[in-house]
Each structure stands twice: as C-alpha cells, then as structure tokens.
Backbone as a ProteinNet text record, in pm:
[ID]
protein_1_A
[PRIMARY]
MRWCSWLLGTVFLFAPINFASAIVFFSQGNDANLTNPENGLPWENVVQMRSDSGPIGTGVYLGNRYVLTAGHVGPLTSVRIGFLDYAVDSSAPYLVGTADMKLVRLVSDPGLGFVRLNTNPLSDGGYSYMVGYGVGRASGSLLNSSPVNWGDASTSAKRWGTNLVDGTISKAQVAGYTSELLRTQFNNNAGGSEAALT
[TERTIARY]
1208.2	1351.4	1408.7	1524.8	1588.9	1688.6	1638	1722.4	1840.6	1816.7	1925.5	2035.5	1999.1	2099.6	2196.5	2143.9	2237.9	2315.4	2249.8	2318.9	2432.2	2404.7	2510	2622	2584.5	2686.9	2772.8	2708.6	2782.5	2875.6	2826.1	2904.6	3004.5	2961.3	3049.6	3145.7	3100.1	3182.7	3262.4	3224.4	3286.3	3395.1	3394.2	3496.6	3630.5	3739	3866.6	3931	4008	4089.1	4231.7	4300.5	4438.1	4456.5	4355	4368.3	4256.2	4267.5	4167.3	4038.5	3927.9	3797.5	3742.9	3649.4	3600.6	3455	3387.7	3259.3	3273.9	3258	3278.7	3157.6	3141.2	3029.5	3078.8	2995.1	3033	3039.9	2940.7	2933.3	2935.9	2965.9	2971.3	3103.9	3141.8	3265.5	3249.5	3355.3	3358.5	3267.1	3214.7	3128.2	2981.2	2950	2810.7	2766.2	2637.7	2570.7	2637.7	2669.1	2733.4	2635.2	2507	2406.5	2294.1	2213.8	2103.1	2010.8	1982.1	1892.7	1745.9	1713.3	1576.6	1472.2	1507.1	1413.1	1384.2	1405.9	1384.2	1509.2	1616.7	1743.1	1792.4	1829.7	1873.8	2016.6	2033.9	2163.4	2244	2180	2252.3	2303.6	2241.2	2280.2	2400.6	2443.3	2564.9	2681.3	2770.8	2871.9	3012.7	3109.5	3250	3319.9	3379.1	3454.5	3596.9	3654.8	3785.3	3879.4	4007.2	4112.4	4194.9	4300.3	4387.3	4447.9	4462.3	4524.5	4424.3	4294.3	4194.4	4086.8	4016.3	3905.6	3952.5	3876.5	3913.5	3796.5	3677.6	3565.6	3433.5	3328.6	3191.7	3111.6	3014.5	2925	2784.2	2691.4	2551.6	2509.4	2466.8	2417.1	2277.1	2259.4	2132	2037.5	2091.1	2011.3	2063.5	2018.7	2057.6	2210	2281.5	2427.1	2501.5	2433.2	2498.7	2527.3	2647.4	2689.7	2730.3	2678.3	2713.9	2820.2	2927.4	3033.8	3092.8	3189.8	3256.4	3348.6	3357.9	3439.8	3586.4	3633.2	3776.3	3813.6	3716.4	3746.3	3796.5	3917.1	3972.1	4121.8	4184	4123.7	4043.7	3932.1	3842.4	3866.1	3862.8	3869.2	3747.2	3687.6	3570.7	3488.5	3369.9	3278.4	3240.2	3259.7	3222.9	3081.1	2997	2858.2	2840.5	2817.7	2816.7	2956.8	2971.8	3103	3157.5	3090.6	3131.3	3183.1	3286.3	3340.2	3284.6	3237.9	3184.2	3277	3318.8	3408.6	3338	3415.8	3365.7	3383.8	3279.7	3285.3	3403.4	3476.5	3596.9	3567.3	3441.3	3409.1	3426.7	3451.3	3476.7	3354.9	3378	3265.4	3199.5	3072.9	3000.3	3021.9	3091.8	3115	2995.9	2953.4	2835.5	2879.7	2893.9	2934.2	3062.5	3062.4	3178.6	3163.1	3055.5	3033	3128.4	3154.2	3240.9	3159.1	3105.8	3020.7	3051.6	3038.6	3047.7	2964.6	2919.8	2849.3	2942.1	2951.6	3024.2	2925.5	2954.9	2865.3	2937.9	2866.9	2922.2	2908.6	2997.1	2991.3	2870	2838.7	2724.7	2630.4	2507.3	2402.6	2410.9	2422.1	2429.7	2294.9	2185.9	2054.4	1992.3	2040.9	1982.2	1870.7	1782.6	1676.2	1728.4	1638.4	1671.6	1662.7	1740.1	1731.8	1684.2	1581.7	1530.3	1605	1659.6	1727.3	1624.1	1645.9	1554.7	1572.8	1461.2	1466.8	1417.8	1377.3	1331.3	1449.9	1442.7	1553.8	1558.2	1678.1	1695	1683.2	1638.2	1637.2	1723.8	1771.7	1851.5	1771.2	1837.8	1771.5	1719.2	1743.9	1694.2	1773.8	1704.1	1765	1817.1	1939.3	1996.4	2061.1	2064.8	2136.4	2263	2370.7	2496.5	2533.4	2573.9	2615.9	2742.9	2840.1	2960.3	3061.8	3165.3	3278.3	3392.1	3462	3578.9	3624.8	3730.7	3787.2	3704	3721.1	3657	3757.7	3730.1	3820.2	3943.1	4053.6	4171.5	4140	4205.6	4175.7	4196.2	4284.9	4308.8	4222.7	4133.7	4048.5	3926.3	3911.6	3805.8	3668.2	3568.7	3430.4	3387.2	3279.6	3225.2	3328.6	3415.7	3517.1	3537.4	3582.8	3615.1	3733.6	3834.9	3844.9	3871.1	3860.7	3874.6	4006.9	4072.6	4189.3	4139.8	4166.3	4116.8	4193.9	4121.9	4183.4	4255.9	4314.2	4383.4	4289.4	4343.3	4262.1	4188.2	4239.6	4172.4	4038.4	4013.5	3886.1	3787.3	3825.1	3741.1	3621	3503.1	3379.3	3272.8	3163.2	3045.3	2961.9	2930.6	2855.2	2748.9	2650.4	2552.9	2548.2	2508.9	2491.8	2392.9	2363.4	2268.5	2331.5	2272.5	2310.4	2206.1	2213.6	2125	2199.9	2140.5	2200	2166.3	2269.5	2243	2283.3	2317.3	2349.1	2412.2	2437.7	2504.5	2622.5	2716	2829.7	2820.7	2785.4	2762.2	2890.6	2898.5	3007.7	3144.7	3154.7	3283.3	3372.9	3499.3	3596.1	3658.8	3633.2	3686.5	3761	3891.1	3974.8	3954.5	3935.9	3919.6	3778.4	3682.9	3543.3	3459.5	3350.5	3256	3151.4	3132	3040.5	2948.5	2832.1	2740.4	2755.4	2796	2821	2716.3	2681.9	2592.3	2677.3	2640.5	2716.8	2643.5	2717.1	2663.3	2759.1	2711	2794.9	2827.5	2935	2974.2	2981.8	2862.8	2856.7	2748.2	2703.3	2603.2	2465.3	2430.4	2297.5	2198.4	2240.3	2153.3	2128.8	2150.2	2119.2	2235.1	2206.7	2308.6	2380.6	2320.4	2386.1	2449.7	2469.7	2529	2665.7	2684.7	2808.2	2859.9	2984.2	3046.3	3121	3121.4	3196.2	3313.1	3418.2	3527.4	3588.3
3186.2	3188.9	3308.6	3293.4	3399.6	3472.4	3575.8	3649.3	3711.9	3761.6	3825.4	3724.4	3599.6	3497.6	3481.6	3465	3444.9	3570.9	3685.5	3810.4	3832.7	3815.7	3835	3734.8	3612.1	3511.6	3548.9	3596.3	3632.9	3749.8	3853.6	3975	3968.8	3928.5	3936.6	3820	3702	3586.1	3538.3	3579	3518	3600.8	3728	3810.7	3786.8	3779.9	3740.3	3846.4	3800.2	3885.7	3832.5	3861.5	3818.7	3668	3592.1	3448.6	3404.1	3283.2	3232.6	3200.7	3257.1	3226.3	3101.1	3038.3	2909.9	2889.8	2807.6	2750.3	2601.2	2524.6	2380.4	2308.2	2183.5	2101	1993.3	1958.7	1855.8	1719.2	1687.1	1550.5	1543	1653.8	1654.3	1712.9	1679.3	1729.7	1866.8	1912.6	2046.7	2065.3	1956.9	1969.7	1986.4	1998	2011.6	2158	2179.2	2308.4	2422.8	2397	2497.4	2574.1	2538.8	2605.7	2658.8	2745.9	2808.7	2703.7	2710.6	2612.8	2630.9	2736.3	2758.9	2764.3	2825.1	2835.2	2980.3	3070.1	3211.2	3283.8	3211.4	3272.5	3358.2	3483.3	3568.7	3535.8	3417.6	3361.5	3455.9	3512.4	3598.5	3725.2	3768.2	3891.4	3873.9	3750.7	3726.5	3732.7	3828.4	3863	3849.4	3846.9	3832.4	3967.7	4008.3	4132.5	4104.1	4198.3	4171.7	4292	4261.1	4362.8	4335.6	4411.2	4387.4	4247.6	4189.7	4057.4	3942.6	3971.5	3865.4	3874.7	3763.3	3765	3789.3	3871.9	3901.8	3895.2	3861.4	3853	3837.7	3844.3	3827.3	3952	3984.3	4095.4	4059.9	4150.4	4132.4	4254.4	4231.6	4340.5	4375	4499.8	4541.8	4604.2	4656.7	4727.7	4869.2	4937.2	5075	5092.1	4987.7	4983.1	4971.9	4950.1	4940.2	4795.9	4774.4	4643.4	4658.4	4570.4	4565.9	4458.8	4493.7	4397.5	4430	4351.5	4376.9	4497.6	4574.9	4694.9	4668.1	4551.5	4522.7	4465.8	4443	4389.2	4502.1	4489.9	4591.8	4573.8	4650.2	4752.3	4689.8	4751.2	4699.7	4768.9	4688.8	4745.7	4708.8	4591.1	4548.4	4449.1	4422.2	4323.5	4228.3	4099.4	3999.8	3952	3966.4	3920.7	3824.4	3698.7	3595.7	3581	3607.5	3598.1	3733.9	3841.9	3976.6	4055.7	4136.2	4224.9	4365	4426.2	4562	4650.9	4762.6	4855.1	4918.1	4944.9	5011.7	5161.6	5238.2	5384	5431.9	5530.4	5577.6	5660.9	5700.9	5775.8	5684.7	5745.4	5668.1	5583.8	5462.2	5379.9	5441.5	5406	5451.9	5349.7	5389.2	5300.7	5309.2	5195	5187.6	5194.5	5316.6	5336.7	5262.4	5193.3	5114.2	4967.7	4935.2	4796.6	4760.2	4632.4	4583	4571.9	4686.3	4690.9	4817.3	4804.6	4923.4	4901.9	5013.9	5014.9	5072.9	5003.5	5057	5065.3	5150.6	5167.7	5129.3	5058.9	5018.7	5132.4	5136.8	5238.4	5215.5	5088.9	5058.4	4959.7	4957.1	4872.4	4731.1	4627.8	4490.9	4431.2	4503.4	4454.7	4352.6	4343.2	4251.6	4320.4	4241.1	4294.2	4343.3	4400.5	4452.5	4341.6	4355.1	4266	4349.5	4302.1	4369.6	4316.8	4407.5	4366.6	4335.3	4229.6	4187.7	4275.9	4315.2	4393.3	4313.8	4189.2	4106.1	4053.5	4057.8	4004.1	3851.8	3797.4	3652.2	3599.8	3477.6	3413	3288.8	3245.1	3123.2	3007.8	2916	2799.6	2822.7	2940.2	2969.8	2900	2852	2786.7	2895	2884.2	2988.6	2930.6	3012.7	2981.5	3065.6	3007.6	3078.4	3068	3178.5	3180.4	3263.1	3216.2	3295	3230.7	3307.2	3261.1	3225.4	3118.1	3082.8	2942.1	2902.9	2770.3	2664.2	2538.8	2425	2348.2	2218.7	2132.1	2095.9	2072.6	2015.4	1870.7	1816.6	1680	1577.1	1600.7	1505.2	1527.3	1626.7	1656.5	1565.2	1482.7	1382.1	1444.2	1389.3	1430.8	1384.7	1445.4	1413.2	1432.6	1531.6	1557.5	1707.3	1742.2	1879.9	1875	1958.3	2071.8	2029.7	2127	2105.1	2164.3	2095.2	2152.2	2220.5	2351.4	2428.7	2395.3	2398.3	2374.9	2498.2	2484.8	2597.4	2666.6	2759.2	2837.4	2750.6	2631.5	2544.2	2492.2	2501.6	2456	2570.8	2690.6	2808.3	2807.6	2839.4	2844.6	2918	2951	3005	2886.1	2879.6	2768	2820.3	2735.5	2764.4	2645	2673.9	2569.9	2616.4	2529.9	2561.8	2531.1	2587.3	2553.5	2612.1	2574.7	2626.8	2731.5	2848.8	2953.6	2920.9	2901.4	2868.4	2980.4	3094.4	3208.5	3320	3429.2	3542.7	3584.4	3648.7	3706.4	3855.8	3930.4	4073.8	4153.2	4258.5	4355.1	4289.7	4190.1	4124.2	4217.1	4218.4	4298.8	4212.8	4247.3	4174.4	4274.8	4257.3	4344.5	4492.3	4522.4	4660.3	4714.3	4631.3	4672	4602.1	4665.9	4604.1	4529.7	4401.4	4318.3	4237.4	4204.6	4109	3980.6	3873.9	3748.1	3644.3	3559.6	3448	3325.9	3253.2	3135.3	3009.8	2917.9	2788.3	2679.5	2556.2	2439.6	2370	2295.9	2220.5	2074.3	2012.2	1878.6	1789.9	1819.8	1738.8	1741.4	1851.7	1862.7	1936.6	1977.5	2057.8	1993.4	1863.7	1794.7	1787.4	1731	1701.1	1820.3	1938.9	2057.6	2143.5	2086.3	2165.1	2217	2346.1	2411.1	2502.3	2540.9	2637.9	2739.5	2862	2970.2	3007.1	3052.7	3109.8	3224.8
2086.2	2065.3	2139.1	2188.7	2264.4	2175.2	2103.6	2009.4	2080.4	2200.1	2272	2302.3	2326.8	2356.8	2241.9	2120.5	2009.2	1981.5	1999.3	1971.7	2070.5	2199.3	2297.7	2277.9	2249.2	2223.5	2105.6	2003.3	1883.1	1909	1971.1	1983.8	2098	2216.8	2332	2344.4	2316.4	2344.1	2225.2	2107.4	1992	1927	1951.1	1888.7	1957.7	1880.4	1938.2	2025.2	2123.3	2207.9	2198.3	2090.1	2069	2067.3	2037.8	2017.3	1926.5	1874.6	1780.4	1853.3	1809.9	1866.7	1802.8	1872.1	1823.1	1858.5	1778.7	1814.9	1789.8	1895.2	1886.6	1943.4	1902	1945.4	2039.7	2136.7	2232.9	2166.9	2082.8	2029.2	1876.7	1808.3	1662.2	1615	1493	1435.3	1372.8	1307.4	1248.8	1129.5	1073.8	956.4	993.4	1120.9	1165.6	1164.5	1136.7	1152.9	1076.7	951.4	867.1	779.4	785.3	702.8	790.5	733.7	803.8	864.3	994.8	1056.6	1018.1	942.9	892.3	1003.9	1116.1	1227.6	1265.6	1173.6	1201	1247.1	1269.1	1306.5	1189.5	1212.3	1100.9	1056.7	1000.7	961.7	873	770.4	676.7	742.9	852.8	920.2	1012.8	1036.1	1113.9	1015.6	1037.1	937.3	994.4	905	944.5	937.9	1049	1056	1008.4	928.9	867.3	880.7	887.1	881.1	755.9	736.3	620.4	622.2	741.3	751.9	744.7	737.7	726.4	833	861	956.5	1099.5	1173.1	1311.8	1408.4	1363.4	1455.9	1384.6	1463.2	1415.9	1449.8	1367.6	1393.8	1350.9	1379	1339.8	1259.6	1134	1050.6	1099.1	1146.8	1205	1103.6	995	896.1	878.7	772.6	744	742.2	697.1	684	816.7	929.9	1060.3	1098.7	1156	1204.9	1350.9	1436.4	1577.6	1597.3	1665.4	1694.5	1830.9	1873.4	2000.6	1987.6	2094	2092.3	2068.1	2109.1	2094.8	1958.5	1870.7	1737.5	1648.3	1601.6	1515.1	1500	1412.2	1327.5	1213.6	1181.9	1078.8	945.2	839.2	704.9	622.7	652.6	576.1	656.1	604.2	661.6	549.7	572.8	471.7	499.5	396.8	402.9	287.8	321.1	218.2	162.6	32.2	-31.9	-74.1	-31.7	-72.2	46.7	23.7	125.9	105.1	214	212.4	294.3	236.3	305.1	424.3	529	648.8	630.9	663.1	657.8	742.2	693.6	762.8	887	908.8	1029.9	1151.3	1264.6	1386.6	1423.5	1474.8	1518.7	1641.2	1663	1780.7	1891.2	1997.9	2111.7	2205.4	2258.8	2344.4	2490.2	2542.6	2681.1	2714	2828.7	2868.9	2830.4	2759	2716.2	2603.1	2587.7	2480	2351.8	2306.9	2188.2	2109.4	1977.3	1892.8	1767.8	1712.1	1584.4	1479.7	1367.5	1252.6	1137.3	1042.3	928	800	714.5	585.9	485.5	387.9	282.8	193.6	165.1	78.1	146.4	99.7	157.3	99.5	184.8	133.6	95.7	121.5	81.6	175.7	298.2	396.6	473.3	532.5	615.6	749.7	827.9	959.4	1063.7	1170.6	1286.5	1403.9	1470.9	1590.3	1711.6	1791.4	1913.8	2020.7	2091.8	2196.8	2319.7	2380.3	2503.1	2622.8	2601.8	2712.8	2791.4	2926	3005	2995.2	2999.6	2999.3	3140.8	3152.1	3282.6	3274.7	3388.8	3392.8	3335.8	3272.3	3214.7	3075.3	3016.7	2883.5	2775.1	2674.1	2558.5	2466	2420.4	2336.4	2211.7	2108	1984.5	1980.9	1932.4	1914.2	1766.8	1709	1569.4	1561.8	1486.6	1471.6	1381	1352.3	1272.5	1366.9	1338.1	1416.7	1388.5	1456.2	1434.9	1505.9	1464.4	1528.7	1612.6	1630	1706.3	1623.5	1693.1	1628.1	1593.4	1492.3	1447.5	1558.1	1651.9	1760	1882.8	1881.1	1996.6	1994	2094.7	2097.9	2117.4	2045.7	2067.9	2206.5	2258.7	2390.8	2501	2483.8	2585.4	2602.7	2719.1	2750.6	2846.3	2835.7	2745.1	2601.2	2513.4	2369.6	2322.7	2231.8	2164.1	2037.5	2026.2	1913.2	1787	1674.8	1545.2	1494.4	1376.2	1314.1	1215.1	1138.3	1045.1	944	914.2	817.1	869	999.3	1057.1	1074.2	1033.2	1053.1	959.2	1014.1	936.1	1017	950.5	1018.2	1063.1	1193.2	1249.9	1345.6	1372.9	1477.5	1571.7	1694.9	1795.2	1900	1994.8	2100.9	2236.3	2338.9	2475.4	2569.2	2696.6	2799.7	2880.2	2893.8	2976.1	3121	3203.4	3343.4	3438.4	3382.9	3466.8	3386.1	3453.3	3390.3	3476.4	3414.3	3485.4	3460.1	3563.4	3548.5	3564.2	3488.4	3495.7	3485.5	3398.5	3374	3294.3	3325.1	3251.5	3142.6	3017.3	2902.3	2815.4	2804.4	2720.9	2754.5	2883.4	2925.8	2915.5	2875.8	2863.9	2970.1	3010	3101.8	3020.4	3050.1	2971.9	3061.6	3008.5	3069.5	2990.3	3053.8	2984.9	3021.6	2926.8	2952.1	2983.6	3088.3	3127.5	3083.3	3021.6	2981	3026.5	3028.1	3058.1	2926.8	2923.9	2804.8	2846.4	2856.9	2916.5	2856.7	2737	2666.5	2731.7	2798.4	2858.5	2770.1	2649.8	2564	2428.2	2415.5	2291.1	2194.2	2076.1	1977	1918.8	1922.9	1866.8	1974.7	2094.3	2202.4	2160.6	2180.4	2138.1	2248.1	2234.8	2323.6	2239.2	2286.5	2222.4	2310.7	2249.2	2326.5	2249
[MASK]
++++++++++++++++++++++++++++++++++++++++++++++++++++++++++++++++++++++++++++++++++++++++++++++++++++++++++++++++++++++++++++++++++++++++++++++++++++++++++++++++++++++++++++++++++++++++++++++++++++++

C-alpha cells in the first residue's frame, strides 16, 4: 500500500482553498465507501479540521497530539475525531518550510495510535488510496461522467476511494505555498472505487 499516496491526497489535495472540497466516485453515488475499508488504512487517524464556522478541511493525526494538515487550512479552533471535538493548542502551528503543510497540536490526547509517514518515493502508475472529508456529487450529476457537479453541505462525509497515480506536478503553487501534487485521471481506469479529490 502506498501510505504516502493517501497522506498526500488527504493533506494537499483535499483541504479547501475558499471553495467546497470534494471526494467523488466515477461510477458510485455518495453513499459509497463511508466506512473503514479494513485493509490497514489508518481510517480513524484521518480527522476533520474545524473553525468556529464548522468544517474547513482534513488532517492526519500522527500521534503525541500532533495533526498534519494543509498550511492554508485555518483559522483552526478544533479537530473532530470520530464524534468528539478536540481543542487546538493556542501556540503557533509549525509550518513546514514553503510547503503547504503545517503541524498543530491538540490540547488533549485522543487516544489514537501513531501513523508512520512513508519515506519511499512514489513512481508513476502507483495505486493510491484517498481519504478525506468533503462534499459528494450533486443529485443531478450523472455517474460515469466527468466533469462532476459538486453537491452541497448535505452531501459532506468522510469517504475513501482509489485511483492510479500517473504522474506528479512538482513545485506547484497552491494558495501561495509550494506543493508536490499527485496526478490521477478520472476515467474509470482504477476500478469500482475510483475517486477524485478536489
């Protein structure tokens, strides 16, 4: 399994930039893949970042009260893990150089295990898992079609999907940050759980 694939997808591609983020499926509706796939994916460690106005992005709980998220996600007030909200430590987040990444620390320990970050480089053609919070398809958006019309807040949920990484986009500028992005196609070449993040 390519842990880095799901992590990068979760952190870089799924956190919102002034618009609703989404995870949608090519051939399935919004009710697909809402539970842990039970394949070793650290499902519980994928968390929802929140502000006073509600959900604003996705993060990954790494352990020792630290959460990794996109640098542009904020302002943060809490992190939802399962059905509980955990306050974010008031100290400044740790920004990771010029990358669109930051570490924040929770005030209390949610009791989850640690996630090991992958250090192996990805190659083109790699199978990846994507996990995140966001909206699904609008009710009028046809399955097996692209582009997709995004749904509203009522379609928002935590979902997982798969896709094939067919390349990378190096040093992409996203919201003023330098990012490494994974490129996938949205064309039903990765099976029934093929998904796309935006």
